N, C-alpha and C positions, 0 to 999 in steps of 0.2 A: 227421339222423344218428341220433337216438334213437327208433327204432321199437321200442316196448316190447312184450315178449312177456308178455301179461297172462293167465296161466293159473293155475288152482288149483295150489298147490304145497306142500301140507302133508299129503299122504296117503302112507302107507307103500306101497311097491311091491316086488315080487319080481323077480329077474332072469330073463329068458327065456333067456339064454345066458350063458356065463362071460365075465366082463369084469373089468377092473381100474379102480380109481379112483385117478388119479395127480394129486398136488398138488405143484407146484414153487413154492417161495417164494423170490423174488428179494429177499433181506433188505435192507430200507431203501429200496426202489424205489417211492417215492410218486408220486402224480399230481396233487398240488395240495392246498393247505392246507384243513383242515376249517373249518367256519363258526365254531366256538367259539374259534379260535386268538387273535383279538384280546383275548378275555377271559381265557383260561387259559394261553396261551403266546405272548405278544407277540413274543418273540425269533424265532418261526417265521413271522412275517408275510411273505407273498409266496412261501413255500416251494412249489416244484414240482420235485422231483428230476428227473423225466423231461425236462420242458421245458428246464430250465436246463442239463442235460448236453448236450442237442442244440444249444442256442444257443451253448454254449461249445466245441463239437467239430465244426467244419465237415467235411463228408464222412462223418460217422457214418451207418451203415446197419444197421438191424436188420430184415431182410426177414421173418423168421419171426414175430417179435412184431408187426410191422406187419400181417401177414396175419391175425393173431388179434385185432386191434382195439386195439392199444396207443395209437395216435394218437386214436382215438375216446375212449378212457378219459381221456387227459390233456387232451383238448379242443383240441389244436393239431397240425397236420401239418407235416412237414418233407420235404425232398427224399428223405431216407433213411428216412422214417417217414410214409408217406401214410395217409390215412383208408382204412378197409376196409369197404365196404358189405356184404360177405358175412360179416363176423365175428359171433360170438356173444359178447357182452361186457357188462360192468357195472362198477360201482365199489363198493368196500366202505368203510364208516366204521369207525373205531376206537371200540368201546364201552368199552375200558379207558381209564383216565385216563392222560394223558401220551402217550408213544410208546415202547413198551417191547417188546423182543424176547421176553422170557420171557412176559409177559402177552399179547402178541400171539399167540403160539403156543398158549397155554392157551385163548385165545378161539377161535382157528381150530378147535381140537379139541372145542369145544362147551361150555366153561366160561363161566358168567356172571361177568364180571370183578368181583372184589371191589375195594373202595376200598383202595388201598395206603397203608401208613404210611411216611413219609419220615424218615430218621434219619442224621445224619452219624456217622462212626466215633468222633469225639471224645467223644460222650456215652456210649459203651458201652465204651471202651477199658479202663478200670480193672477193670470187672466181667469182661470177657473175659480180661484178663491174669491175674486171680486164678484164674478157673476153669481156665485152661490150666496154670498153675503147680501147682494142686492135683492136676491129672491127671498130673503128672510131666514136663511139657514145660519146656524152657529158654526163657524169655521175656525180651525186652528191649524198651524203648521206643526209637524212632528218630525224631529230629526234624531234618530236613536243612536247615532254613532259619530265618531270624529270625522267621518268622510264628508260630512256636510250635506249629504243627500237628504231631501225632505219629501214628505207627502202630506196629504190633508186628512184631518179628522173632522167629520161633519156630524153635527147634532149628537155628539157623544157616543155614537154607535156605528159609525160608518167610516171607512177609509177610501180615499181616492189616490191611487198609486199605479205604478207600472205592473203589468202582468209579468211575473218572473218565471213562468213555466213555458210560455210559448216563445217564438223567436223574438229576440230583443227589439223593442220599439214597435211591435205589431199590435199591441192592445193596452188600453188602460182598464184597470179593474176598479169597479165600485163595489166594495165588499161590506156587507152589513150583518149585524146580529139582529135578526128580524123579530126576536122576542122584545127587543128594545126600540126598534124602529120598523114601523109597518112597511111591508114590501112596496106597497103603492107609493109611499113617501120616498122610499129609496129610488124608485123608478123616476120620480121627478128630479132627483139629484142626477141620475144617469143621463137623463135627457139634456140637462144643462151642460154636462160634461161633453156629451156627443156634439152639441152645437159648436163647441170650441175645438175639440180634438181633431187632429188630422190623421190619426192612426186608423188602420182598417177597422178596428173593433173597439167599442166600449162595452165591456161585459159587466152587467149589473146583476149581482147575485147575493145570496145569503142563506142562512140556515138557522134553525132553532137550537137551543141548548148551548149556545156560545155567546160570549159577550166581548166587549171591546178589548179586554185584557187578553183574551184568547187570540184575537186577531194580531195584537201587537207582539205577542209572544212568538208568532210565526213569521215575523218580518225577515226577509232575506235581501241581500245586496249582491250584485255582481256587475262588473264592467260598466259602472255608471247608472245602473238601474236599481230601483228599490221598490219592494212591494210585499204583500202578504202571500206567503206560500199557502194556497187555498187548501190542498189536502191536509197539510199539517195543522191548519187552524181549526179543523173540525166542521166547517160549514157544509160539507157534503153529507154529513152523517145523519141529519134529522130535518125532515121537511125542507129539502133543498129547493130553492126558487132561483130561476135564472132567465135573463133575457139578454141576447146578444144584439147589440145595436151596430149594424154594419155600415160601411161607407161605400157608396158606388155600386150597390147591388139592386137590380130590378127584378122583383119577384115575378113579374108578368112574363118573363122569358124562361121561367123555370117549370119543370114538369109538375110540381104540386099545384101551381096556379093553373097551368094549361089543362091538366086532368080535371081539377075541380070545376073549372069553368065549363068543361064539356059534360059535367054530371057524373064523373067517376069519383069513387071514394078514395080518400088519401089518409093514411095513418102514419104518423111519424112518432117513433118511440125512442126514448133515451136522449142522448145529447143532441141528436139531429133535431129534436123538437125544440131545443133551445136556440139553435143556430140558423134554422131555415124557416122562412115564412110558409104558412099553410092556411091561407085565408078561408078556404072552403072545407077543409078537412078537420081531423082530430089529431091533437098533439099531446103526448104524455111525457113529461120530464122524469126519467128514471135513471139512477146511477148504478144500482146493484146489478151484476151480470145475470144472475139467475132470474131476478125479477123482470128485467127487460126482455129476456128471451122466453120466459114462461108466458109473458103477456103476448109476445109474438106468436108463440105456439097456440095460445087461446084464440087469437084472431084467425090463424091459418086453419085450425081444426074446426072452426065455427063457420057460420054463413057469410062472413065478411067477404066483400068483393074489393076489387081495385088494387091500388098500389100500397104496399107496406114497406116502410124503411125503418130499420132499427139500428141503433148505434150502441156498441159495447164499449163503454167509456173506461172501465176499470183496467183494461189492458194498457191504455195510454197513461193512466195514473201510475201504474206499476213501472212503466218506462221512465216517467218523470222522477220516480223514487229510486231509480236504478236498482230495482228489486227483481232479480231474475226469478226467484222462487215464487213470488207473488204473481208475476207475469205468467209463469207456467201454470200455476193453479187456476188462474182466470181462463186461460186457454182450454184447460181440461173441462172446466164447467161449460164453456161455450161449445166445445166439441160435442159433448153429450147432448145438449139441448138442440144444437143444429141437426143432429141425427134424428131427434124426435120431430123436429119441424119438417124435415124431409119426408118422414114416414106419414105425416098428416097431409101432405100436399095432394092436390087433385092432379089428374093427368095433364091438364092444360096449364098448370102453374109453372112459373119460372122462379128459380132461386139463384141469386148471385151473392157469393160471399167475397168480400173485398176489404180494403183498408183505405184510409185517406192520406196516409204518409207513413213514415217509419218512426219508431221511438226505441232505438236499440239501447237496452239497459246496460250494455257492456262497453259502450263507446267511450266513456270517460267524461261525459257531461250529461246534465239532466234535461236536455231539450230534445225536441223532435229531430229526426234525421231525414234527410232528403233521399228517399228510396222509391223504387218501383213498388207497386202494390200487386197482390195476387188478384186475379179475376177467376173465380171458381164457379162454374155454372152447373146447375142441376135442372133438367127438363126432360120429361119422358120422350124418348125418341131422338134426343139430341145426339148428333154424331160425335164420336170421340175425336180428340185432336186439339190442336193449338189454334185459338182464334186471333192470335197476333199480339204484337207489341202495340197496344193502343196508345195513340199520341196524347190522349187527354182522358181524364176521369169522366168528362162529359159524354163519352161514348155510352156510359150507363144510362144517363138521362135520355139520350137520343134513342136508345134501344127500348126504354120504357114507353116513350111516346109512340114509337113504331108498333110495339106490341098492342097498344090500345087503339091504334088508328087515329091518333090526334096529331095536331100540328107539331112540328119539331121544335125543340128548345133552341136557344140562341147558338149553342155550340155543340159539337160532337157528331160522330158518325155511328149509325146503328149497326150492331152485329146480330140483330134478331134473326134475320134470314139464315145466318150461319149456324144458329143453334136450334132453329125451329124444328128440324127433323121432318 
């Protein structure tokens, strides 16, 4: 099955005709644990998001992803996911530590992942509370249980707490009911938290139709961490706003900046719009699977040029919810729309369907899983076969830059000449 395409792949090339490079990230859709899991993340032993969803869902069919080589990438076929000898496919390893959406996407865009710092909110609460109070905010400590774990309530409509969905200690969440606290005011709170926090991310977000009581009703604790379970709180459901404030990431070494600086269009859709800088392009924050992929289809079917990257977030949310049926449903919706996107592509276009990490809903915990990700390529004339076990997700960003003939990002090795045809 692994007929490797062994071609030189690190030279810049210019386009002979107008095309788009389209990347669709099925968030949390891994294809098997990485080799270092027994040492660094033993809780993820045996993880294979794709295989376990198929094993748990009789009758599941993903014909488009099957034709692109998904079974090849996960190493096992099913009645609704046969091997595809004509596919152009590979697998990607996570170069960032853990299994993280923010750093996964920075890696995709060409950043060499820094070593993150882990920190529970408990160690920073007093300093954050003091800084917020000095800035004129109303701050109170909230401790909902006998554990003694605390977080902050700010201005009666916002919480500052651990992120309890991602890897422990990797993010602080600033979560607000934006009917009661304007998002611009919430961002001021987030920036103060970012100045103090040593975590890789401070995520500042909120939605309408929820209030402080809804946030407090969704509080979860585990292993010394405490925070609001964002999906359970309802903040994603109505007019969702989100800004990820990263630590140690330079946008100028990433493909959105490099392409935009060179005059190329850049469109980021879905969660990637929340987590990646896009100074020169257009970013649209969308959660619903159909909505984000229909918007992608609209761009691909129209006169849009340049780089398009869309993130399907609801697969990841289903993984956090340990909800196999919901995960399978979102994959079916994505599969159908990816088929329509492929049909709308021009001959010069390139499509890569991939993931940023795993999120196996059967593994026994609600967190991301450290897995290889599929790299499924569609391009007219691309030779069938295996493009390799890529050492980093940055190979995507390097390939995008190579395709458009611009300078390479900080990290990654292009595979564009392997699939050019």
